[in-house]
C-alpha positions in Angstrom: 34.4 10.7 -63.0 34.6 11.3 -66.7 31.5 9.3 -67.3 29.6 11.1 -64.5 30.5 14.6 -65.8 29.7 13.8 -69.5 26.8 15.9 -71.0 26.3 14.0 -74.3 23.3 12.0 -73.0 20.4 11.4 -75.5 16.8 12.5 -74.3 14.6 9.8 -72.9 11.0 8.8 -73.7 9.6 11.1 -71.1 11.4 14.1 -72.5 10.0 13.4 -76.0 6.4 13.2 -74.6 6.9 16.6 -72.9 8.1 18.1 -76.2 5.1 16.8 -78.1 2.7 18.2 -75.5 4.3 21.7 -75.8 3.9 21.6 -79.6 0.2 20.7 -79.4 -0.5 23.5 -76.9 1.3 26.0 -79.1 -0.6 25.0 -82.2 -4.0 25.3 -80.4 -3.1 28.9 -79.2 -2.1 29.9 -82.8 -5.4 28.4 -84.3 -7.6 30.3 -81.8 -5.8 33.6 -82.5 -6.1 33.2 -86.3 -9.8 32.1 -86.1 -10.8 35.3 -84.2 -9.8 37.4 -87.2 -11.9 35.3 -89.7 -15.7 36.0 -90.4 -18.2 33.4 -89.2 -20.0 31.4 -91.9 -23.7 31.3 -92.0 -26.1 28.8 -93.5 -28.4 29.8 -96.3 -31.6 28.5 -94.6 -34.7 27.6 -96.5 -34.5 28.9 -100.0 -32.2 31.9 -99.0 -35.0 33.5 -97.0 -33.6 32.8 -93.6 -30.3 34.4 -94.5 -32.0 37.4 -95.8 -34.0 37.7 -92.6 -30.9 37.3 -90.5 -29.0 39.9 -92.4 -31.7 42.5 -92.1 -32.7 41.8 -88.6 -29.2 41.8 -87.2 -28.3 45.0 -89.0 -30.6 48.0 -88.4 -34.0 46.5 -87.9 -35.8 45.1 -84.9 -35.3 41.5 -83.8 -37.2 38.8 -85.7 -40.5 37.5 -84.4 -40.5 34.0 -83.0 -42.5 32.5 -85.9 -39.9 34.0 -88.4 -36.8 33.3 -86.3 -37.9 29.6 -86.3 -37.4 29.5 -90.0 -33.6 30.0 -89.6 -33.4 26.8 -87.6 -32.4 23.8 -89.7 -35.2 21.5 -90.5 -33.5 18.6 -88.8 -33.8 20.4 -85.5 -37.5 21.2 -85.9 -40.2 19.0 -84.4 -43.6 18.6 -86.1 -44.3 22.4 -86.0 -47.6 22.1 -87.8 -48.9 19.8 -85.2 -47.6 21.7 -82.2 -50.3 23.2 -80.0 -49.9 26.8 -78.9 -50.0 26.9 -75.1 -52.1 30.1 -75.2 -54.7 28.6 -77.5 -57.9 27.2 -75.9 -61.5 26.6 -76.5 -64.5 27.5 -74.4 -66.2 24.1 -74.7 -65.2 20.7 -75.9 -65.6 20.1 -79.6 -67.5 16.8 -80.2 -69.0 15.6 -83.4 -72.4 14.0 -82.4 -74.4 11.7 -84.7 -77.5 9.6 -84.0 -79.7 7.2 -85.9 -83.3 6.2 -85.4 -85.4 3.5 -87.0 -89.1 4.2 -86.4 -92.3 2.5 -87.2 -95.0 5.1 -88.0 -98.6 5.2 -89.1 -98.1 7.6 -92.1 -94.7 8.2 -93.6 -95.6 11.4 -95.4 -97.2 12.9 -92.4 -94.3 12.0 -90.1 -91.8 13.5 -92.6 -93.6 16.8 -92.5 -93.6 16.7 -88.6 -89.9 16.0 -88.6 -89.3 19.0 -90.8 -91.4 21.2 -88.6 -89.6 20.1 -85.4 -86.1 20.5 -87.0 -87.0 24.1 -88.1 -88.3 24.9 -84.6 -85.0 23.9 -83.1 -83.0 26.1 -85.6 -82.1 23.1 -87.6 -82.9 21.8 -91.1 -83.5 18.7 -93.2 -80.3 17.9 -95.0 -81.8 15.2 -97.3 -84.9 13.0 -97.6 -86.3 10.3 -99.8 -89.4 8.1 -99.8 -90.0 4.7 -101.5 -93.6 3.7 -102.3 -93.9 0.2 -103.9 -97.6 0.9 -104.5 -98.8 -2.4 -103.1 -97.6 -2.3 -99.5 -95.9 -0.2 -96.8 -93.9 2.9 -97.7 -90.4 3.6 -96.4 -88.6 6.9 -96.0 -85.1 8.2 -95.0 -84.5 11.6 -93.5 -81.2 13.3 -92.5 -81.7 16.2 -90.0 -79.1 18.7 -88.8 -79.8 20.4 -85.4 -77.7 22.4 -83.0 -75.6 20.1 -80.8 -77.0 21.7 -77.6 -80.5 20.3 -78.6 -79.3 16.9 -79.8 -80.7 14.8 -77.0 -84.0 16.8 -76.9 -84.4 16.4 -80.6 -84.0 12.6 -80.4 -86.7 12.5 -77.7 -89.1 14.6 -79.9 -88.5 12.4 -83.0 -89.1 9.2 -81.0 -92.5 10.5 -79.9 -93.7 10.5 -83.5 -93.3 6.7 -83.7 -95.6 4.0 -82.7 -92.6 1.7 -82.1 -88.9 2.6 -81.9 -87.2 -0.2 -83.7 -83.6 0.9 -83.3 -81.7 3.8 -81.7 -78.0 4.6 -81.6 -75.8 7.7 -80.9 -72.1 8.3 -81.4 -69.7 11.0 -80.3 -66.2 11.9 -81.6 -64.1 14.3 -79.6 -62.0 16.5 -81.9 -61.1 19.2 -79.3 -57.4 18.7 -79.6 -57.5 18.7 -83.4 -59.5 22.0 -83.3 -57.0 23.5 -80.8 -54.1 22.4 -83.0 -55.7 24.0 -86.1 -56.3 27.2 -84.2 -52.6 27.3 -83.0 -51.3 26.6 -86.5 -53.4 29.3 -88.0 -52.2 31.8 -85.4 -48.5 30.9 -86.0 -49.0 31.0 -89.8 -50.5 34.4 -89.6 -47.6 35.7 -87.6 -45.3 34.2 -90.1 -47.3 35.9 -92.9 -47.0 39.3 -91.2 -43.3 38.8 -90.8 -42.9 38.1 -94.6 -45.0 41.2 -95.3 -42.7 43.4 -93.2 -39.7 41.8 -94.8 -41.1 42.7 -98.3 -40.8 46.3 -97.3 -37.1 45.9 -96.3 -35.7 43.8 -99.1 -34.2 45.6 -102.1 -32.9 43.2 -104.8 -35.3 41.4 -107.2 -33.9 38.0 -106.2 -34.6 38.7 -102.5 -38.2 40.0 -103.3 -38.9 36.9 -105.4 -37.7 34.6 -102.7 -39.8 36.2 -100.0 -42.8 36.3 -102.4 -42.6 32.6 -102.9 -42.5 31.9 -99.2 -45.4 34.4 -98.6 -47.6 32.6 -101.2 -46.9 29.2 -99.5 -47.8 30.6 -96.1 -51.1 32.1 -97.4 -52.0 28.8 -99.1 -51.4 27.0 -95.9 -53.5 29.4 -93.9 -56.4 29.0 -96.3 -56.3 25.2 -96.0 -56.1 25.3 -92.2 -59.0 27.8 -92.0 -61.1 25.5 -94.3 -60.4 22.5 -92.0 -61.3 24.7 -89.0 -64.6 25.8 -90.5 -65.4 22.1 -91.3 -64.8 21.1 -87.7 -66.9 24.0 -86.4 -69.8 23.0 -88.7 -69.6 19.4 -87.7 -69.4 20.2 -84.0 -71.9 23.1 -83.9 -74.6 21.1 -85.8 -75.3 17.4 -85.0 -76.6 14.9 -87.5 -79.6 12.6 -86.9 -80.4 10.0 -89.5 -84.0 8.6 -89.4 -85.5 5.7 -91.2 -89.3 5.6 -91.3 -91.2 2.4 -91.9 -95.0 2.5 -92.4 -97.2 0.0 -90.5 -98.5 -2.8 -92.7 -101.9 -2.0 -94.2 -104.3 -4.0 -96.4 -105.4 -2.0 -99.4 -108.3 -3.6 -101.4 -108.1 -3.0 -104.2 -104.6 -1.8 -104.5 -104.0 1.7 -105.7 -102.2 0.4 -108.8 -104.7 -2.3 -109.8 -106.1 -1.5 -113.2 -108.0 -4.5 -114.7 -108.8 -2.7 -118.0 -105.1 -2.1 -118.5 -104.4 -5.8 -117.8 -107.0 -6.8 -120.4 -105.5 -4.5 -123.0 -102.1 -5.8 -122.3 -103.3 -9.4 -122.6 -104.9 -8.7 -126.0 -101.7 -7.0 -127.2 -99.7 -10.0 -126.1 -102.1 -12.4 -128.0 -101.9 -10.4 -131.2 -98.1 -10.3 -130.9 -98.1 -14.1 -130.5 -100.4 -14.6 -133.5 -98.3 -12.3 -135.6 -95.2 -14.3 -134.7 -96.9 -17.6 -135.6 -98.0 -16.2 -139.0 -94.5 -14.8 -139.7 -93.0 -18.2 -138.9 -95.4 -20.1 -141.2 -94.7 -17.7 -144.0 -91.0 -18.1 -143.5 -91.2 -21.8 -143.3 -93.3 -22.2 -146.5 -91.0 -20.0 -148.5 -87.9 -21.8 -147.2 -89.4 -25.2 -148.0 -90.5 -24.2 -151.5 -87.2 -22.6 -152.2 -85.5 -25.8 -151.2 -87.8 -28.2 -153.0 -87.8 -26.6 -156.4 -84.1 -27.2 -157.2 -84.4 -30.8 -155.8 -87.4 -31.6 -158.0 -85.6 -30.2 -161.1 -82.5 -32.2 -160.4 -84.4 -35.4 -159.9 -86.5 -34.8 -163.0 -83.3 -34.2 -165.0 -81.8 -37.5 -163.8 -85.0 -39.4 -164.7 -85.1 -37.8 -168.2 -81.5 -38.7 -168.9 -82.0 -42.2 -167.7 -85.1 -42.6 -169.9 -83.1 -41.4 -172.9 -80.3 -43.8 -172.2 -82.6 -46.7 -171.7 -84.5 -45.9 -174.9 -81.3 -45.7 -176.9 -80.1 -49.0 -175.5 -83.4 -50.7 -176.5 -83.1 -49.6 -180.1 -79.6 -51.1 -180.3 -80.8 -54.4 -179.0 -83.6 -54.7 -181.5 -81.2 -54.2 -184.4 
């Protein structure tokens, strides 16, 4: 009975687990209560501009526009925003860059070039570049690059082919840039909304640091808009006006005599060549004679000196023998 009524038992493993659980729950409740009294931290955003916008727009001003609010989102959470296509942006017709090339055999290159210029002008187009090569002794060749509205591209090809006696080669190409054009238009629209938000923000900021920060962002946005608009204008130009490159080859003709044949000039050139050759021969002979004479004189002097000395020695020896 004594053992059964004793109260000095030590707690078991299950009791200790229950005590630990109660301590964890109590600490969680205390942490949540203390955290409710502490201010929330905010990120600085891009260059401090996002925090400025958040402070002003959550205080007394209207909510931020979507284009500006997006700036407060960390860059890691953004997708390729510059390549995103606005769902509300569309084009009336597909944007296709059309180009064509023709190689034509014609009777008269100069005449055909004038006709091509007339046809291009009649179709509200123009000649972008042209060149002609005339060897003087054979057929002439020319190259013409024509820009015409894309809506008359096919009809222009037909008209140009009618000017030829033979169509040697013909090819056309088309590059669809509709999605690229829509993407540029959407980026321009979003960038302009972002620019407008920065302009409004300039009126609300007060400190010099805040104004400088917003000014830097505004300059970056305006530069981006200019680049996007330049790309958009380029695509509009390439898709509104098609390009047709034409090579003209003149039919072979026999020209007797040739336009460049000048027999008198050939005769004069031959006489000049003969005189030049004779002058060269005379110059060589003069140089050769002077060189030979200049070389022989010291050799003759040296040999004569040797003979004279030998004669003197021989004469002296003969006198000694006679004595």
